[in-house]
MARMARVEX-60536 format. One line per 3 residues: number of its first residue (from 1); their letters; for each residue x, y, z of C-alpha. Coordinates in nm, 3 decimals, decimal comma, m for minus. Example, Ala and Ser with C-alpha at 12.3 -4.5 7.8 and 13.67 -1.06 7.14 Angstrom:
BEGIN
1> AS> 1,230/m0,450/0,780 ~ 1,367/m0,106/0,714;
This chain:
BEGIN
1> MYP> m2,769/m8,195/8,399 ~ m2,437/m8,142/8,582 ~ m2,463/m7,842/8,804;
4> SQH> m2,178/m7,603/8,873 ~ m2,055/m7,500/9,206 ~ m2,251/m7,185/9,179;
7> DIA> m2,577/m7,349/9,105 ~ m2,499/m7,590/9,425 ~ m2,458/m7,272/9,631;
10> RVK> m2,777/m7,115/9,518 ~ m2,942/m7,445/9,608 ~ m2,792/m7,486/9,937;
13> FLA> m2,895/m7,107/10,035 ~ m3,254/m7,199/9,906 ~ m3,242/m7,507/10,109;
16> ILL> m3,153/m7,322/10,411 ~ m3,461/m7,077/10,347 ~ m3,677/m7,362/10,302;
19> LVS> m3,568/m7,505/10,622 ~ m3,619/m7,163/10,800 ~ m3,962/m7,169/10,676;
22> VSI> m4,061/m7,529/10,748 ~ m3,926/m7,480/11,108 ~ m4,140/m7,186/11,143;
25> LAF> m4,450/m7,351/11,022 ~ m4,363/m7,663/11,243 ~ m4,337/m7,453/11,544;
28> IAL> m4,674/m7,283/11,475 ~ m4,816/m7,621/11,413 ~ m4,695/m7,727/11,777;
31> VQP> m4,823/m7,408/11,977 ~ m5,169/m7,311/11,785 ~ m5,484/m7,392/11,999;
34> WSL> m5,601/m7,632/11,725 ~ m5,303/m7,855/11,772 ~ m5,370/m7,897/12,151;
37> RQE> m5,738/m7,944/12,192 ~ m5,784/m7,982/12,547 ~ m6,011/m7,810/12,798;
40> TLV> m5,765/m7,668/13,045 ~ m5,766/m7,413/13,345 ~ m5,472/m7,166/13,446;
43> LHV> m5,422/m7,284/13,828 ~ m5,148/m7,242/14,094 ~ m5,031/m7,417/14,370;
46> GDV> m5,240/m7,284/14,673 ~ m5,519/m7,162/14,438 ~ m5,885/m7,267/14,553;
49> ASQ> m6,039/m7,472/14,314 ~ m6,361/m7,331/14,153 ~ m6,514/m7,674/14,068;
52> DMR> m6,493/m8,025/14,122 ~ m6,209/m8,181/13,877 ~ m6,195/m8,551/13,787;
55> AGH> m5,982/m8,776/13,583 ~ m6,108/m8,799/13,233 ~ m5,937/m9,139/13,190;
58> DIS> m5,747/m9,407/13,397 ~ m5,376/m9,289/13,461 ~ m5,098/m9,423/13,645;
61> YVS> m4,776/m9,193/13,676 ~ m4,470/m9,153/13,901 ~ m4,533/m8,874/14,128;
64> QVK> m4,232/m8,634/14,162 ~ m4,394/m8,448/14,447 ~ m4,468/m8,769/14,655;
67> TEE> m4,130/m8,925/14,559 ~ m3,931/m8,610/14,673 ~ m4,147/m8,584/14,997;
70> ARA> m4,057/m8,934/15,057 ~ m3,689/m8,897/15,000 ~ m3,671/m8,600/15,208;
73> VAE> m3,814/m8,788/15,495 ~ m3,549/m9,060/15,473 ~ m3,274/m8,830/15,419;
76> RAV> m3,366/m8,622/15,759 ~ m3,388/m8,976/15,922 ~ m3,010/m9,015/15,860;
79> EPL> m2,803/m8,919/16,197 ~ m2,458/m8,747/16,141 ~ m2,187/m8,973/16,061;
82> YAP> m1,844/m8,946/16,228 ~ m1,516/m9,063/16,075 ~ m1,341/m9,350/16,235;
85> PDP> m1,105/m9,318/16,513 ~ m0,772/m9,155/16,406 ~ m0,474/m9,361/16,512;
88> DIT> m0,246/m9,094/16,459 ~ m0,403/m8,880/16,755 ~ m0,400/m9,173/16,971;
91> RTQ> m0,023/m9,226/16,898 ~ 0,024/m8,838/16,985 ~ m0,147/m8,847/17,301;
94> IEA> 0,051/m9,161/17,414 ~ 0,385/m9,022/17,339 ~ 0,261/m8,671/17,513;
97> LRA> 0,191/m8,892/17,809 ~ 0,512/m9,084/17,809 ~ 0,684/m8,742/17,803;
100> VLD> 0,513/m8,631/18,115 ~ 0,589/m8,954/18,283 ~ 0,963/m8,934/18,199;
103> AIS> 0,980/m8,558/18,315 ~ 0,814/m8,674/18,648 ~ 1,083/m8,974/18,680;
106> SVR> 1,348/m8,726/18,615 ~ 1,219/m8,496/18,901 ~ 1,182/m8,789/19,121;
109> SAD> 1,557/m8,916/19,062 ~ 1,717/m8,557/19,099 ~ 1,929/m8,467/19,382;
112> SLP> 1,753/m8,157/19,478 ~ 1,528/m8,044/19,804 ~ 1,178/m8,174/19,808;
115> SQK> 1,029/m7,834/19,788 ~ 1,229/m7,756/19,476 ~ 1,075/m8,119/19,328;
118> QAD> 0,741/m8,039/19,434 ~ 0,792/m7,665/19,246 ~ 0,925/m7,868/18,955;
121> LVS> 0,607/m8,099/18,944 ~ 0,362/m7,822/18,983 ~ 0,544/m7,643/18,679;
124> LQG> 0,493/m7,953/18,461 ~ 0,317/m7,879/18,102 ~ 0,032/m8,104/18,018;
127> VNL> m0,097/m8,199/18,356 ~ m0,242/m8,032/18,678 ~ m0,148/m8,230/18,950;
130> TSV> m0,265/m8,168/19,300 ~ m0,052/m8,134/19,621 ~ m0,188/m8,469/19,727;
133> DIE> m0,087/m8,603/19,380 ~ 0,275/m8,451/19,446 ~ 0,325/m8,602/19,771;
136> YLL> 0,212/m8,951/19,657 ~ 0,451/m8,913/19,353 ~ 0,731/m8,831/19,546;
139> AFT> 0,706/m9,086/19,830 ~ 0,620/m9,395/19,583 ~ 0,890/m9,643/19,550;
142> STR> 1,046/m9,687/19,209 ~ 0,856/m10,014/19,175 ~ 0,507/m9,858/19,279;
145> WDN> 0,604/m9,555/19,029 ~ 0,679/m9,817/18,750 ~ 0,353/m9,985/18,798;
148> VQT> 0,166/m9,633/18,782 ~ 0,335/m9,549/18,462 ~ 0,262/m9,871/18,295;
151> QAV> m0,101/m9,864/18,405 ~ m0,137/m9,510/18,277 ~ 0,008/m9,609/17,946;
154> QVL> m0,228/m9,881/17,941 ~ m0,535/m9,707/18,054 ~ m0,474/m9,430/17,813;
157> ERV> m0,451/m9,689/17,521 ~ m0,772/m9,847/17,599 ~ m0,930/m9,513/17,628;
160> MGS> m0,818/m9,384/17,293 ~ m0,875/m9,701/17,115 ~ m1,258/m9,632/17,119;
163> SIR> m1,428/m9,345/16,963 ~ m1,433/m9,008/17,128 ~ m1,630/m8,735/16,988;
166> SDD> m1,590/m8,381/17,115 ~ m1,932/m8,400/17,249 ~ m1,851/m8,675/17,446;
169> LGI> m1,510/m8,591/17,599 ~ m1,635/m8,502/17,940 ~ m1,812/m8,831/17,997;
172> VRQ> m1,519/m9,042/17,852 ~ m1,292/m8,843/18,105 ~ m1,535/m8,939/18,389;
175> NVP> m1,536/m9,305/18,292 ~ m1,124/m9,306/18,305 ~ m1,117/m9,440/18,706;
178> TMV> m1,309/m9,743/18,597 ~ m1,063/m9,855/18,340 ~ m0,791/m9,867/18,597;
181> SYS> m0,679/m10,185/18,723 ~ m0,819/m10,284/19,069 ~ m0,456/m10,427/19,181;
184> LTE> m0,342/m10,065/19,251 ~ m0,420/m9,901/19,561 ~ m0,675/m9,603/19,556;
187> AEA> m0,377/m9,355/19,596 ~ m0,228/m9,503/19,272 ~ m0,537/m9,523/19,088;
190> TLV> m0,618/m9,165/19,172 ~ m0,286/m9,079/19,025 ~ m0,323/m9,273/18,712;
193> TAL> m0,676/m9,102/18,658 ~ m0,509/m8,753/18,727 ~ m0,198/m8,849/18,465;
196> VSP> m0,437/m9,002/18,198 ~ m0,737/m8,751/18,199 ~ m0,562/m8,451/18,043;
199> FVA> m0,437/m8,676/17,745 ~ m0,808/m8,818/17,667 ~ m0,868/m8,603/17,335;
202> PNS> m1,133/m8,644/17,051 ~ m1,015/m8,893/16,773 ~ m1,354/m8,889/16,569;
205> FYS> m1,483/m8,589/16,397 ~ m1,794/m8,509/16,207 ~ m1,765/m8,628/15,833;
208> PEL> m1,980/m8,413/15,607 ~ m1,875/m8,632/15,318 ~ m2,006/m8,964/15,509;
211> TQA> m2,323/m8,811/15,605 ~ m2,404/m8,662/15,250 ~ m2,334/m9,012/15,104;
214> ARQ> m2,530/m9,192/15,365 ~ m2,823/m8,924/15,320 ~ m2,799/m8,984/14,937;
217> AAR> m2,808/m9,338/14,946 ~ m3,132/m9,328/15,194 ~ m3,277/m9,104/14,921;
220> EAV> m3,191/m9,339/14,639 ~ m3,336/m9,631/14,838 ~ m3,657/m9,482/14,833;
223> PPV> m3,846/m9,616/14,525 ~ m4,067/m9,369/14,310 ~ m4,403/m9,318/14,430;
226> TLS> m4,665/m9,397/14,179 ~ m5,011/m9,281/14,190 ~ m5,301/m9,392/14,003;
229> YIK> m5,642/m9,243/13,927 ~ m5,933/m9,418/13,726 ~ m6,193/m9,251/13,498;
232> GQT> m6,431/m9,017/13,708 ~ m6,219/m9,011/14,031 ~ m6,208/m8,670/14,186;
235> IVS> m5,876/m8,516/14,192 ~ m5,964/m8,175/14,392 ~ m6,310/m8,095/14,526;
238> SGQ> m6,468/m7,751/14,476 ~ m6,337/m7,492/14,736 ~ m6,014/m7,735/14,813;
241> LIS> m5,686/m7,576/14,834 ~ m5,476/m7,731/14,546 ~ m5,164/m7,876/14,674;
244> AAD> m4,837/m7,955/14,502 ~ m4,952/m8,315/14,418 ~ m5,287/m8,219/14,338;
247> YEA> m5,155/m7,983/14,091 ~ m4,913/m8,252/13,940 ~ m5,202/m8,502/13,900;
250> LAE> m5,397/m8,226/13,722 ~ m5,111/m8,143/13,488 ~ m5,052/m8,529/13,408;
253> LGL> m5,422/m8,552/13,307 ~ m5,395/m8,259/13,088 ~ m5,671/m8,048/13,304;
256> ISP> m5,477/m7,752/13,364 ~ m5,220/m7,559/13,161 ~ m4,915/m7,355/13,256;
259> ANS> m4,982/m7,010/13,394 ~ m4,702/m6,856/13,139 ~ m4,763/m6,978/12,807;
262> MIE> m4,376/m6,920/12,733 ~ m4,293/m7,239/12,915 ~ m4,500/m7,413/12,648;
265> FSG> m4,353/m7,183/12,360 ~ m4,002/m7,266/12,477 ~ m4,052/m7,636/12,497;
268> AAA> m4,175/m7,625/12,129 ~ m3,905/m7,407/12,010 ~ m3,651/m7,598/12,144;
271> LVL> m3,763/m7,927/12,009 ~ m3,802/m7,758/11,659 ~ m3,454/m7,617/11,677;
274> LAA> m3,304/m7,917/11,754 ~ m3,475/m8,093/11,464 ~ m3,351/m7,815/11,259;
277> VFT> m2,998/m7,834/11,351 ~ m3,009/m8,220/11,314 ~ m3,121/m8,171/10,988;
280> VLF> m2,846/m7,930/10,892 ~ m2,594/m8,170/11,050 ~ m2,723/m8,444/10,855;
283> FHR> m2,726/m8,253/10,506 ~ m2,365/m8,150/10,583 ~ m2,230/m8,499/10,653;
286> RMP> m2,414/m8,721/10,423 ~ m2,541/m8,499/10,135 ~ m2,839/m8,706/10,032;
289> PMM> m2,970/m8,666/9,681 ~ m3,236/m8,444/9,742 ~ m2,951/m8,188/9,867;
292> IDL> m2,907/m8,088/9,498 ~ m3,230/m8,098/9,367 ~ m3,464/m7,799/9,483;
295> RGQ> m3,796/m7,991/9,369 ~ m3,712/m8,277/9,587 ~ m3,653/m8,077/9,890;
298> IIL> m3,958/m7,887/9,812 ~ m4,154/m8,199/9,809 ~ m4,015/m8,338/10,105;
301> ALL> m4,105/m8,031/10,279 ~ m4,461/m8,030/10,170 ~ m4,483/m8,403/10,266;
304> FLI> m4,339/m8,323/10,616 ~ m4,543/m8,048/10,668 ~ m4,891/m8,204/10,553;
307> LLI> m4,837/m8,509/10,791 ~ m4,744/m8,303/11,087 ~ m5,043/m8,081/11,059;
310> GAR> m5,262/m8,371/11,008 ~ m5,113/m8,524/11,322 ~ m5,162/m8,214/11,522;
313> VVL> m5,509/m8,182/11,391 ~ m5,640/m8,539/11,452 ~ m5,440/m8,670/11,735;
316> PNR> m5,459/m8,453/12,047 ~ m5,745/m8,571/12,280 ~ m5,798/m8,892/12,097;
319> TVA> m5,750/m9,251/12,215 ~ m5,743/m9,463/11,894 ~ m5,689/m9,198/11,629;
322> PYL> m5,315/m9,170/11,718 ~ m5,275/m9,540/11,621 ~ m5,450/m9,537/11,312;
325> YPL> m5,267/m9,246/11,177 ~ m5,019/m9,383/10,883 ~ m4,732/m9,172/10,957;
328> PAF> m4,493/m9,464/10,878 ~ m4,593/m9,406/10,499 ~ m4,370/m9,093/10,538;
331> GLL> m4,069/m9,287/10,598 ~ m4,122/m9,568/10,342 ~ m4,201/m9,321/10,081;
334> VSA> m3,887/m9,066/10,171 ~ m3,698/m9,426/10,173 ~ m3,818/m9,531/9,839;
337> LFG> m3,748/m9,186/9,664 ~ m3,416/m9,046/9,854 ~ m3,256/m9,383/10,029;
340> MES> m3,308/m9,560/10,346 ~ m3,081/m9,334/10,572 ~ m3,287/m9,025/10,481;
343> GMI> m3,633/m9,204/10,526 ~ m3,498/m9,307/10,888 ~ m3,371/m8,936/10,961;
346> FSL> m3,680/m8,747/10,859 ~ m3,922/m9,034/10,994 ~ m3,748/m8,976/11,330;
349> LLS> m3,796/m8,628/11,330 ~ m4,173/m8,643/11,198 ~ m4,220/m8,895/11,495;
352> ALS> m4,078/m8,660/11,750 ~ m4,288/m8,346/11,652 ~ m4,606/m8,535/11,576;
355> AYG> m4,606/m8,700/11,938 ~ m4,486/m8,376/12,130 ~ m4,725/m8,279/12,395;
358> MPS> m4,977/m8,567/12,361 ~ m5,068/m8,748/12,697 ~ m4,945/m9,064/12,533;
361> ALG> m4,633/m8,941/12,378 ~ m4,389/m9,175/12,565 ~ m4,569/m9,437/12,388;
364> LLP> m4,645/m9,271/12,056 ~ m4,314/m9,182/11,975 ~ m4,162/m9,535/11,981;
367> YYA> m4,492/m9,641/11,792 ~ m4,427/m9,425/11,501 ~ m4,042/m9,430/11,505;
370> LGS> m3,978/m9,800/11,568 ~ m4,287/m9,913/11,342 ~ m4,134/m9,640/11,063;
373> FCG> m3,772/m9,800/11,115 ~ m3,881/m10,161/11,063 ~ m4,089/m10,091/10,783;
376> IFV> m3,764/m9,914/10,599 ~ m3,553/m10,191/10,672 ~ m3,763/m10,442/10,526;
379> LGQ> m3,859/m10,234/10,212 ~ m3,491/m10,216/10,137 ~ m3,426/m10,093/9,816;
382> ARR> m3,789/m10,130/9,713 ~ m3,737/m10,346/9,392 ~ m4,074/m10,538/9,394;
385> IGN> m4,422/m10,483/9,492 ~ m4,377/m10,777/9,742 ~ m4,132/m10,565/9,947;
388> YLW> m4,390/m10,324/10,007 ~ m4,631/m10,557/10,126 ~ m4,372/m10,723/10,349;
391> AGV> m4,297/m10,366/10,466 ~ m4,659/m10,329/10,567 ~ m4,640/m10,635/10,759;
394> AVT> m4,328/m10,509/10,936 ~ m4,483/m10,163/11,030 ~ m4,804/m10,386/11,158;
397> GAS> m4,579/m10,600/11,377 ~ m4,357/m10,324/11,515 ~ m4,642/m10,119/11,598;
400> AAM> m4,833/m10,381/11,762 ~ m4,519/m10,476/11,971 ~ m4,506/m10,099/12,079;
403> VVS> m4,892/m10,103/12,174 ~ m4,828/m10,442/12,388 ~ m4,521/m10,284/12,541;
406> YRL> m4,668/m9,943/12,628 ~ m5,037/m9,971/12,682 ~ m5,068/m10,304/12,829;
409> VST> m4,791/m10,234/13,099 ~ m4,809/m9,921/13,190 ~ m5,162/m9,841/13,167;
412> ATD> m5,502/m10,015/13,291 ~ m5,620/m10,072/12,948 ~ m5,842/m10,395/12,925;
415> WVG> m5,847/m10,662/12,663 ~ m6,096/m10,505/12,447 ~ m5,924/m10,180/12,422;
418> IAT> m5,566/m10,367/12,352 ~ m5,760/m10,549/12,061 ~ m5,891/m10,225/11,945;
421> LLG> m5,528/m10,053/11,940 ~ m5,407/m10,372/11,773 ~ m5,648/m10,352/11,496;
424> AAA> m5,549/m9,971/11,455 ~ m5,183/m10,110/11,426 ~ m5,293/m10,329/11,156;
427> FCG> m5,489/m10,047/10,967 ~ m5,173/m9,820/11,017 ~ m4,933/m10,066/10,836;
430> VVS> m5,206/m10,125/10,539 ~ m5,261/m9,765/10,496 ~ m4,906/m9,686/10,509;
433> IGV> m4,811/m9,914/10,209 ~ m5,159/m9,795/10,042 ~ m5,005/m9,448/10,040;
436> ALP> m4,655/m9,493/9,999 ~ m4,678/m9,728/9,680 ~ m4,853/m9,509/9,441;
439> AQY> m4,725/m9,191/9,583 ~ m4,317/m9,310/9,527 ~ m4,439/m9,380/9,153;
442> LLA> m4,594/m9,048/9,106 ~ m4,332/m8,833/9,271 ~ m4,061/m9,004/9,131;
445> QFL> m4,175/m8,932/8,778 ~ m4,222/m8,591/8,857 ~ m3,901/m8,515/9,025;
448> GLT> m3,718/m8,747/8,783 ~ m3,589/m9,008/9,026 ~ m3,459/m9,319/8,969;
451> TAL> m3,647/m9,596/9,188 ~ m3,561/m9,958/9,209 ~ m3,901/m10,049/9,060;
454> QLL> m3,821/m9,796/8,766 ~ m3,497/m9,969/8,707 ~ m3,615/m10,306/8,701;
457> EIS> m3,879/m10,206/8,467 ~ m3,646/m10,040/8,219 ~ m3,381/m10,351/8,249;
460> RPD> m3,642/m10,579/8,134 ~ m3,558/m10,754/7,792 ~ m3,868/m10,649/7,618;
463> FPL> m3,801/m10,261/7,724 ~ m3,828/m10,113/7,369 ~ m3,480/m9,950/7,384;
466> LKY> m3,316/m10,275/7,490 ~ m3,499/m10,458/7,206 ~ m3,363/m10,205/6,967;
469> FLQ> m3,051/m10,240/7,117 ~ m2,992/m10,617/7,065 ~ m3,144/m10,609/6,694;
472> RAP> m2,900/m10,313/6,610 ~ m2,588/m10,375/6,813 ~ m2,600/m10,733/6,942;
475> GTY> m2,227/m10,739/6,976 ~ m2,237/m10,433/7,198 ~ m2,540/m10,539/7,371;
478> QHS> m2,332/m10,861/7,480 ~ m2,045/m10,641/7,580 ~ m2,271/m10,443/7,788;
481> LQV> m2,433/m10,744/7,960 ~ m2,077/m10,869/8,068 ~ m1,963/m10,520/8,166;
484> ANM> m2,294/m10,514/8,384 ~ m2,210/m10,821/8,543 ~ m1,871/m10,717/8,648;
487> AEQ> m1,970/m10,381/8,780 ~ m2,269/m10,510/8,980 ~ m2,074/m10,786/9,155;
490> AAE> m1,824/m10,535/9,242 ~ m2,061/m10,279/9,358 ~ m2,213/m10,535/9,589;
493> QIH> m1,865/m10,592/9,712 ~ m1,806/m10,234/9,808 ~ m2,147/m10,171/9,916;
496> ADG> m2,249/m9,940/9,626 ~ m2,594/m9,955/9,445 ~ m2,585/m10,282/9,266;
499> LLT> m2,926/m10,259/9,070 ~ m2,827/m9,906/8,961 ~ m2,489/m9,997/8,851;
502> RVG> m2,613/m10,308/8,655 ~ m2,882/m10,108/8,455 ~ m2,644/m9,794/8,390;
505> AIF> m2,404/m10,047/8,258 ~ m2,664/m10,231/8,044 ~ m2,754/m9,884/7,868;
508> HDI> m2,388/m9,695/7,885 ~ m2,328/m9,782/7,518 ~ m2,662/m9,756/7,335;
511> GKN> m2,519/m9,462/7,151 ~ m2,355/m9,737/6,929 ~ m2,661/m9,794/6,787;
514> ANP> m2,640/m9,499/6,533 ~ m2,326/m9,666/6,377 ~ m2,301/m10,010/6,496;
517> AFF> m2,080/m10,158/6,236 ~ m1,809/m9,896/6,295 ~ m1,773/m10,085/6,632;
520> IEN> m1,547/m10,402/6,656 ~ m1,751/m10,607/6,860 ~ m2,053/m10,576/6,613;
523> QPP> m1,817/m10,643/6,295 ~ m1,831/m10,978/6,128 ~ m1,468/m11,181/6,163;
526> DEV> m1,387/m11,121/5,794 ~ m1,511/m10,772/5,734 ~ m1,252/m10,533/5,698;
529> DPH> m1,212/m10,281/5,973 ~ m1,339/m9,937/5,860 ~ m1,100/m9,746/6,107;
532> NEM> m0,804/m9,885/5,899 ~ m0,898/m9,666/5,599 ~ m1,010/m9,358/5,791;
535> DPA> m0,814/m9,038/5,909 ~ m0,745/m9,093/6,262 ~ m0,919/m8,788/6,400;
538> VAS> m1,239/m8,877/6,185 ~ m1,235/m9,213/6,321 ~ m1,211/m9,070/6,698;
541> ATI> m1,494/m8,805/6,639 ~ m1,701/m9,115/6,539 ~ m1,630/m9,311/6,847;
544> IRH> m1,647/m9,026/7,083 ~ m2,000/m8,943/6,916 ~ m2,174/m9,273/7,039;
547> VSD> m2,163/m9,084/7,413 ~ m2,390/m8,796/7,269 ~ m2,600/m9,052/7,057;
550> GLE> m2,649/m9,221/7,362 ~ m2,762/m8,930/7,555 ~ m2,991/m8,835/7,264;
553> LAK> m3,172/m9,202/7,288 ~ m3,175/m9,190/7,638 ~ m3,372/m8,890/7,632;
556> KYR> m3,591/m9,007/7,354 ~ m3,673/m9,321/7,554 ~ m3,708/m9,109/7,866;
559> LPL> m3,433/m9,306/8,074 ~ m3,389/m9,159/8,439 ~ m3,147/m8,896/8,470;
562> RIQ> m2,916/m9,112/8,690 ~ m2,877/m9,366/8,404 ~ m2,790/m9,077/8,167;
565> DFI> m2,483/m9,015/8,406 ~ m2,376/m9,353/8,311 ~ m2,380/m9,271/7,941;
568> AEH> m2,203/m8,926/7,966 ~ m1,933/m9,054/8,231 ~ m1,824/m9,404/8,134;
571> HGT> m1,531/m9,275/7,950 ~ m1,485/m8,965/8,157 ~ m1,221/m8,741/7,970;
574> LIT> m0,983/m9,040/7,838 ~ m0,864/m9,014/7,486 ~ m0,923/m9,280/7,217;
577> RYQ> m0,566/m9,412/7,266 ~ m0,559/m9,622/6,936 ~ m0,652/m9,347/6,717;
580> YNA> m0,446/m9,103/6,886 ~ m0,095/m9,313/6,864 ~ m0,219/m9,367/6,490;
583> ALE> m0,238/m8,997/6,423 ~ 0,116/m8,966/6,623 ~ 0,274/m9,213/6,359;
586> AAG> 0,114/m9,063/6,074 ~ 0,249/m8,709/6,227 ~ 0,604/m8,860/6,201;
589> GEP> 0,723/m8,659/6,492 ~ 0,502/m8,357/6,438 ~ 0,279/m8,259/6,748;
592> VDA> m0,064/m8,373/6,757 ~ m0,352/m8,199/6,955 ~ m0,466/m8,436/7,183;
595> EKY> m0,777/m8,255/7,282 ~ m0,934/m8,385/6,918 ~ m0,915/m8,732/7,067;
598> RYS> m1,035/m8,677/7,407 ~ m1,388/m8,764/7,528 ~ m1,602/m8,437/7,685;
601> GPR> m1,673/m8,615/7,974 ~ m1,747/m8,527/8,262 ~ m1,528/m8,775/8,462;
604> PRS> m1,741/m9,017/8,686 ~ m1,876/m8,857/9,012 ~ m2,030/m9,149/9,169;
607> RET> m1,891/m9,472/9,268 ~ m2,137/m9,661/9,061 ~ m2,038/m9,454/8,742;
610> ALL> m1,678/m9,489/8,826 ~ m1,723/m9,876/8,880 ~ m1,853/m9,879/8,526;
613> MLA> m1,570/m9,674/8,364 ~ m1,325/m9,953/8,527 ~ m1,536/m10,260/8,417;
616> DGV> m1,580/m10,103/8,080 ~ m1,217/m10,103/8,032 ~ m1,129/m10,430/8,186;
619> EAR> m1,351/m10,594/7,987 ~ m1,244/m10,437/7,656 ~ m0,877/m10,534/7,720;
622> ARA> m0,967/m10,872/7,837 ~ m1,177/m10,916/7,517 ~ m0,909/m10,807/7,313;
625> EHP> m0,560/m10,971/7,462 ~ m0,718/m11,284/7,602 ~ m0,516/m11,324/7,900;
628> KTD> m0,399/m11,704/7,941 ~ m0,288/m11,735/8,314 ~ m0,411/m11,574/8,612;
631> DEM> m0,114/m11,377/8,663 ~ m0,179/m11,206/8,329 ~ m0,534/m11,148/8,394;
634> LAL> m0,469/m10,989/8,743 ~ m0,195/m10,771/8,590 ~ m0,454/m10,658/8,317;
637> VRN> m0,690/m10,549/8,585 ~ m0,431/m10,365/8,759 ~ m0,309/m10,195/8,480;
640> VIE> m0,658/m10,076/8,366 ~ m0,735/m9,930/8,699 ~ m0,422/m9,779/8,753;
643> YRQ> m0,402/m9,614/8,411 ~ m0,757/m9,451/8,479 ~ m0,635/m9,329/8,835;
646> QAG> m0,310/m9,183/8,701 ~ m0,538/m9,035/8,448 ~ m0,726/m8,840/8,707;
649> QLE> m1,044/m8,985/8,587 ~ m1,133/m9,095/8,969 ~ m1,057/m8,788/9,139;
652> NAP> m1,428/m8,682/9,160 ~ m1,584/m9,040/9,250 ~ m1,564/m9,133/9,618;
655> LTQ> m1,355/m9,447/9,595 ~ m1,080/m9,534/9,870 ~ m0,775/m9,742/9,802;
658> LDL> m0,951/m10,026/9,989 ~ m1,238/m10,004/9,744 ~ m1,023/m9,999/9,438;
661> RII> m0,851/m10,328/9,559 ~ m1,186/m10,499/9,631 ~ m1,284/m10,407/9,290;
664> SES> m0,979/m10,532/9,117 ~ m1,021/m10,871/9,294 ~ m1,400/m10,894/9,219;
667> FFA> m1,296/m10,812/8,859 ~ m1,031/m11,074/8,850 ~ m1,289/m11,338/9,003;
670> TLR> m1,531/m11,245/8,726 ~ m1,314/m11,276/8,460 ~ m1,161/m11,608/8,545;
673> GTF> m1,521/m11,742/8,507 ~ m1,562/m11,575/8,179 ~ m1,200/m11,647/8,027;
676> HPR> m1,117/m11,976/8,179 ~ m0,935/m12,235/7,934 ~ m1,156/m12,468/7,746;
679> LEY> m1,108/m12,805/7,621 ~ m1,021/m12,841/7,247 ~ m1,203/m13,085/7,090;
682> PSD> m1,106/m13,267/6,762 ~ m1,274/m13,184/6,456 ~ m1,320/m13,550/6,374;
685> ITP> m1,370/m13,847/6,582 ~ m1,286/m14,190/6,382 ~ m1,465/m14,497/6,537;
688> TTD> m1,244/m14,794/6,608 ~ m1,251/m15,122/6,796 ~ m0,912/m15,092/6,923;
691> KHT> m0,929/m15,150/7,301 ~ m0,614/m14,962/7,333 ~ m0,751/m14,641/7,153;
694> HPL> m0,851/m14,337/7,375 ~ m1,221/m14,234/7,312 ~ m1,096/m13,924/7,128;
697> GKK> m0,907/m14,113/6,888 ~ m0,566/m14,095/7,072 ~ m0,372/m14,402/7,115;
700> VK> m0,338/m14,520/7,489 ~ 0,048/m14,613/7,557;
């Protein structure tokens, strides 16, 4: 019942082997000819069409070829862009001009011969003055020279203030004379031009970044080009060269296949490999229930392969059949057997593989996946038949929404076609629950799993074992109901399985049916407690035996294995403290073997069985001690939980400290409602006509 680490390792190895086998079979299902039954030709761009090729159905798609052509045209239309004028270059050139002007002023004011001055001006760096310019410079008065200097700086500032590119430098220099003030004489204007022109330099340069950004923006501004074909329209005529756009259209219509089948194989292999890795990660992180049950893994794999192969046989090259296929039944079935999380994960993988390679894969994937998800969410824990009916309604509604979203908007389907597909969605929902409901019952029986419907069935008061329980040990039965209430409410608070916890708590003490009078809750008030007359070791063995007796009854009445876990684990490896303490007193200081007074366990290994252990201990202590105040009650709850935690009973149970705090608060709230103070009524009420007498016979002062 409780697999060892060696058994778990063996199951994990077999699970990996099973996953590899399923992956290989799934890959074969995706690539075999019968899985993609379309009449296709192997063609290349530039080949000559040997026959007229027409659209087999209406289609509208985004043409990557035409879109790329339009974007390339828009990109080529963008002219090269230049950076804005660099002000640092302008400042540098103006400073250089001023330096030359200062040098000329120094030459003009020097006490040297005219020939020396002319030689000095000729040797100036940065300007190329003619002999005529030099004569003017030396002949100008100081006032006129100041005007020339001021005008030269102003002209250079105006020229450099605009964008000057390397290609336009000659034209800009030619236009310098037009910027000289007309207040100057012709000689002065000529000199200003000669001084300014050498310092006119490019200040705006080609920017690859700006150009690329503009071209990218132009590409992005081009909307995708959508091409449409109607059924029977000729795509390529016989004898016509197949262009890239023609090839794309033929591929979209499924009229051609890749020349290299490795492309198709690689795509299928990548998808299957991703699904396998996804499954491994899910098992590694979440450890779903089927992971420790090889039979459950095999059943899951068979169901997966049956539905996948069926989809690959039935769905390709069909219009309505894909929408009739009851693939959501798989998700509902897995959810009912192994939990919602497993149902969603594996239905998503099955949806992706089933829709792969279909012409309408974009619509089929959400049709299957979202339909399955909605059905799983509505099904929940599948506690009633009505949950299955509403799950079918959810599958129908979600599937119909996907038909409207993808078929009505993206294809030219008429209203008759839409109505047909909506009817197919309804059929899918009905057949899905028709398959999932009986299949989950049969498979649960075969796998020994515990479903919500099964739990509800065995927890009915007319269940034979419960009737026997109530008749044989009514006190223990009432104790079990109280523990079940406490444990269930706490389970709901920490998001554990409340139904499983409740049913497990109801059956946890059925072993006391073998000897009900031995347990105090079944003893009449005035009866002598048999514990007082027995050897403590014998009394302890009798008490501990109720666990093994309970397991025997559980097997006899075919209780689910998960319920048997509650019977075996609710005392863990604790000791019967009352008998152990009595043995210590009787031993008079001699050592006592505590193992004779210890339950065989195992310790709780799930949150639900741990909740039962805690609730059982709290209820027993509260019934024995009758706490009078809230503080006493809260202290009692905390002491029980702390004792079991310190005794190592919760080491294998996935409970956090936050969970334990929430559990203690829930137990406290439940006990307050059970052990609240009650009004003590008098034994006899004497009628009186005294108007000053209290209705209960007490004098009113």
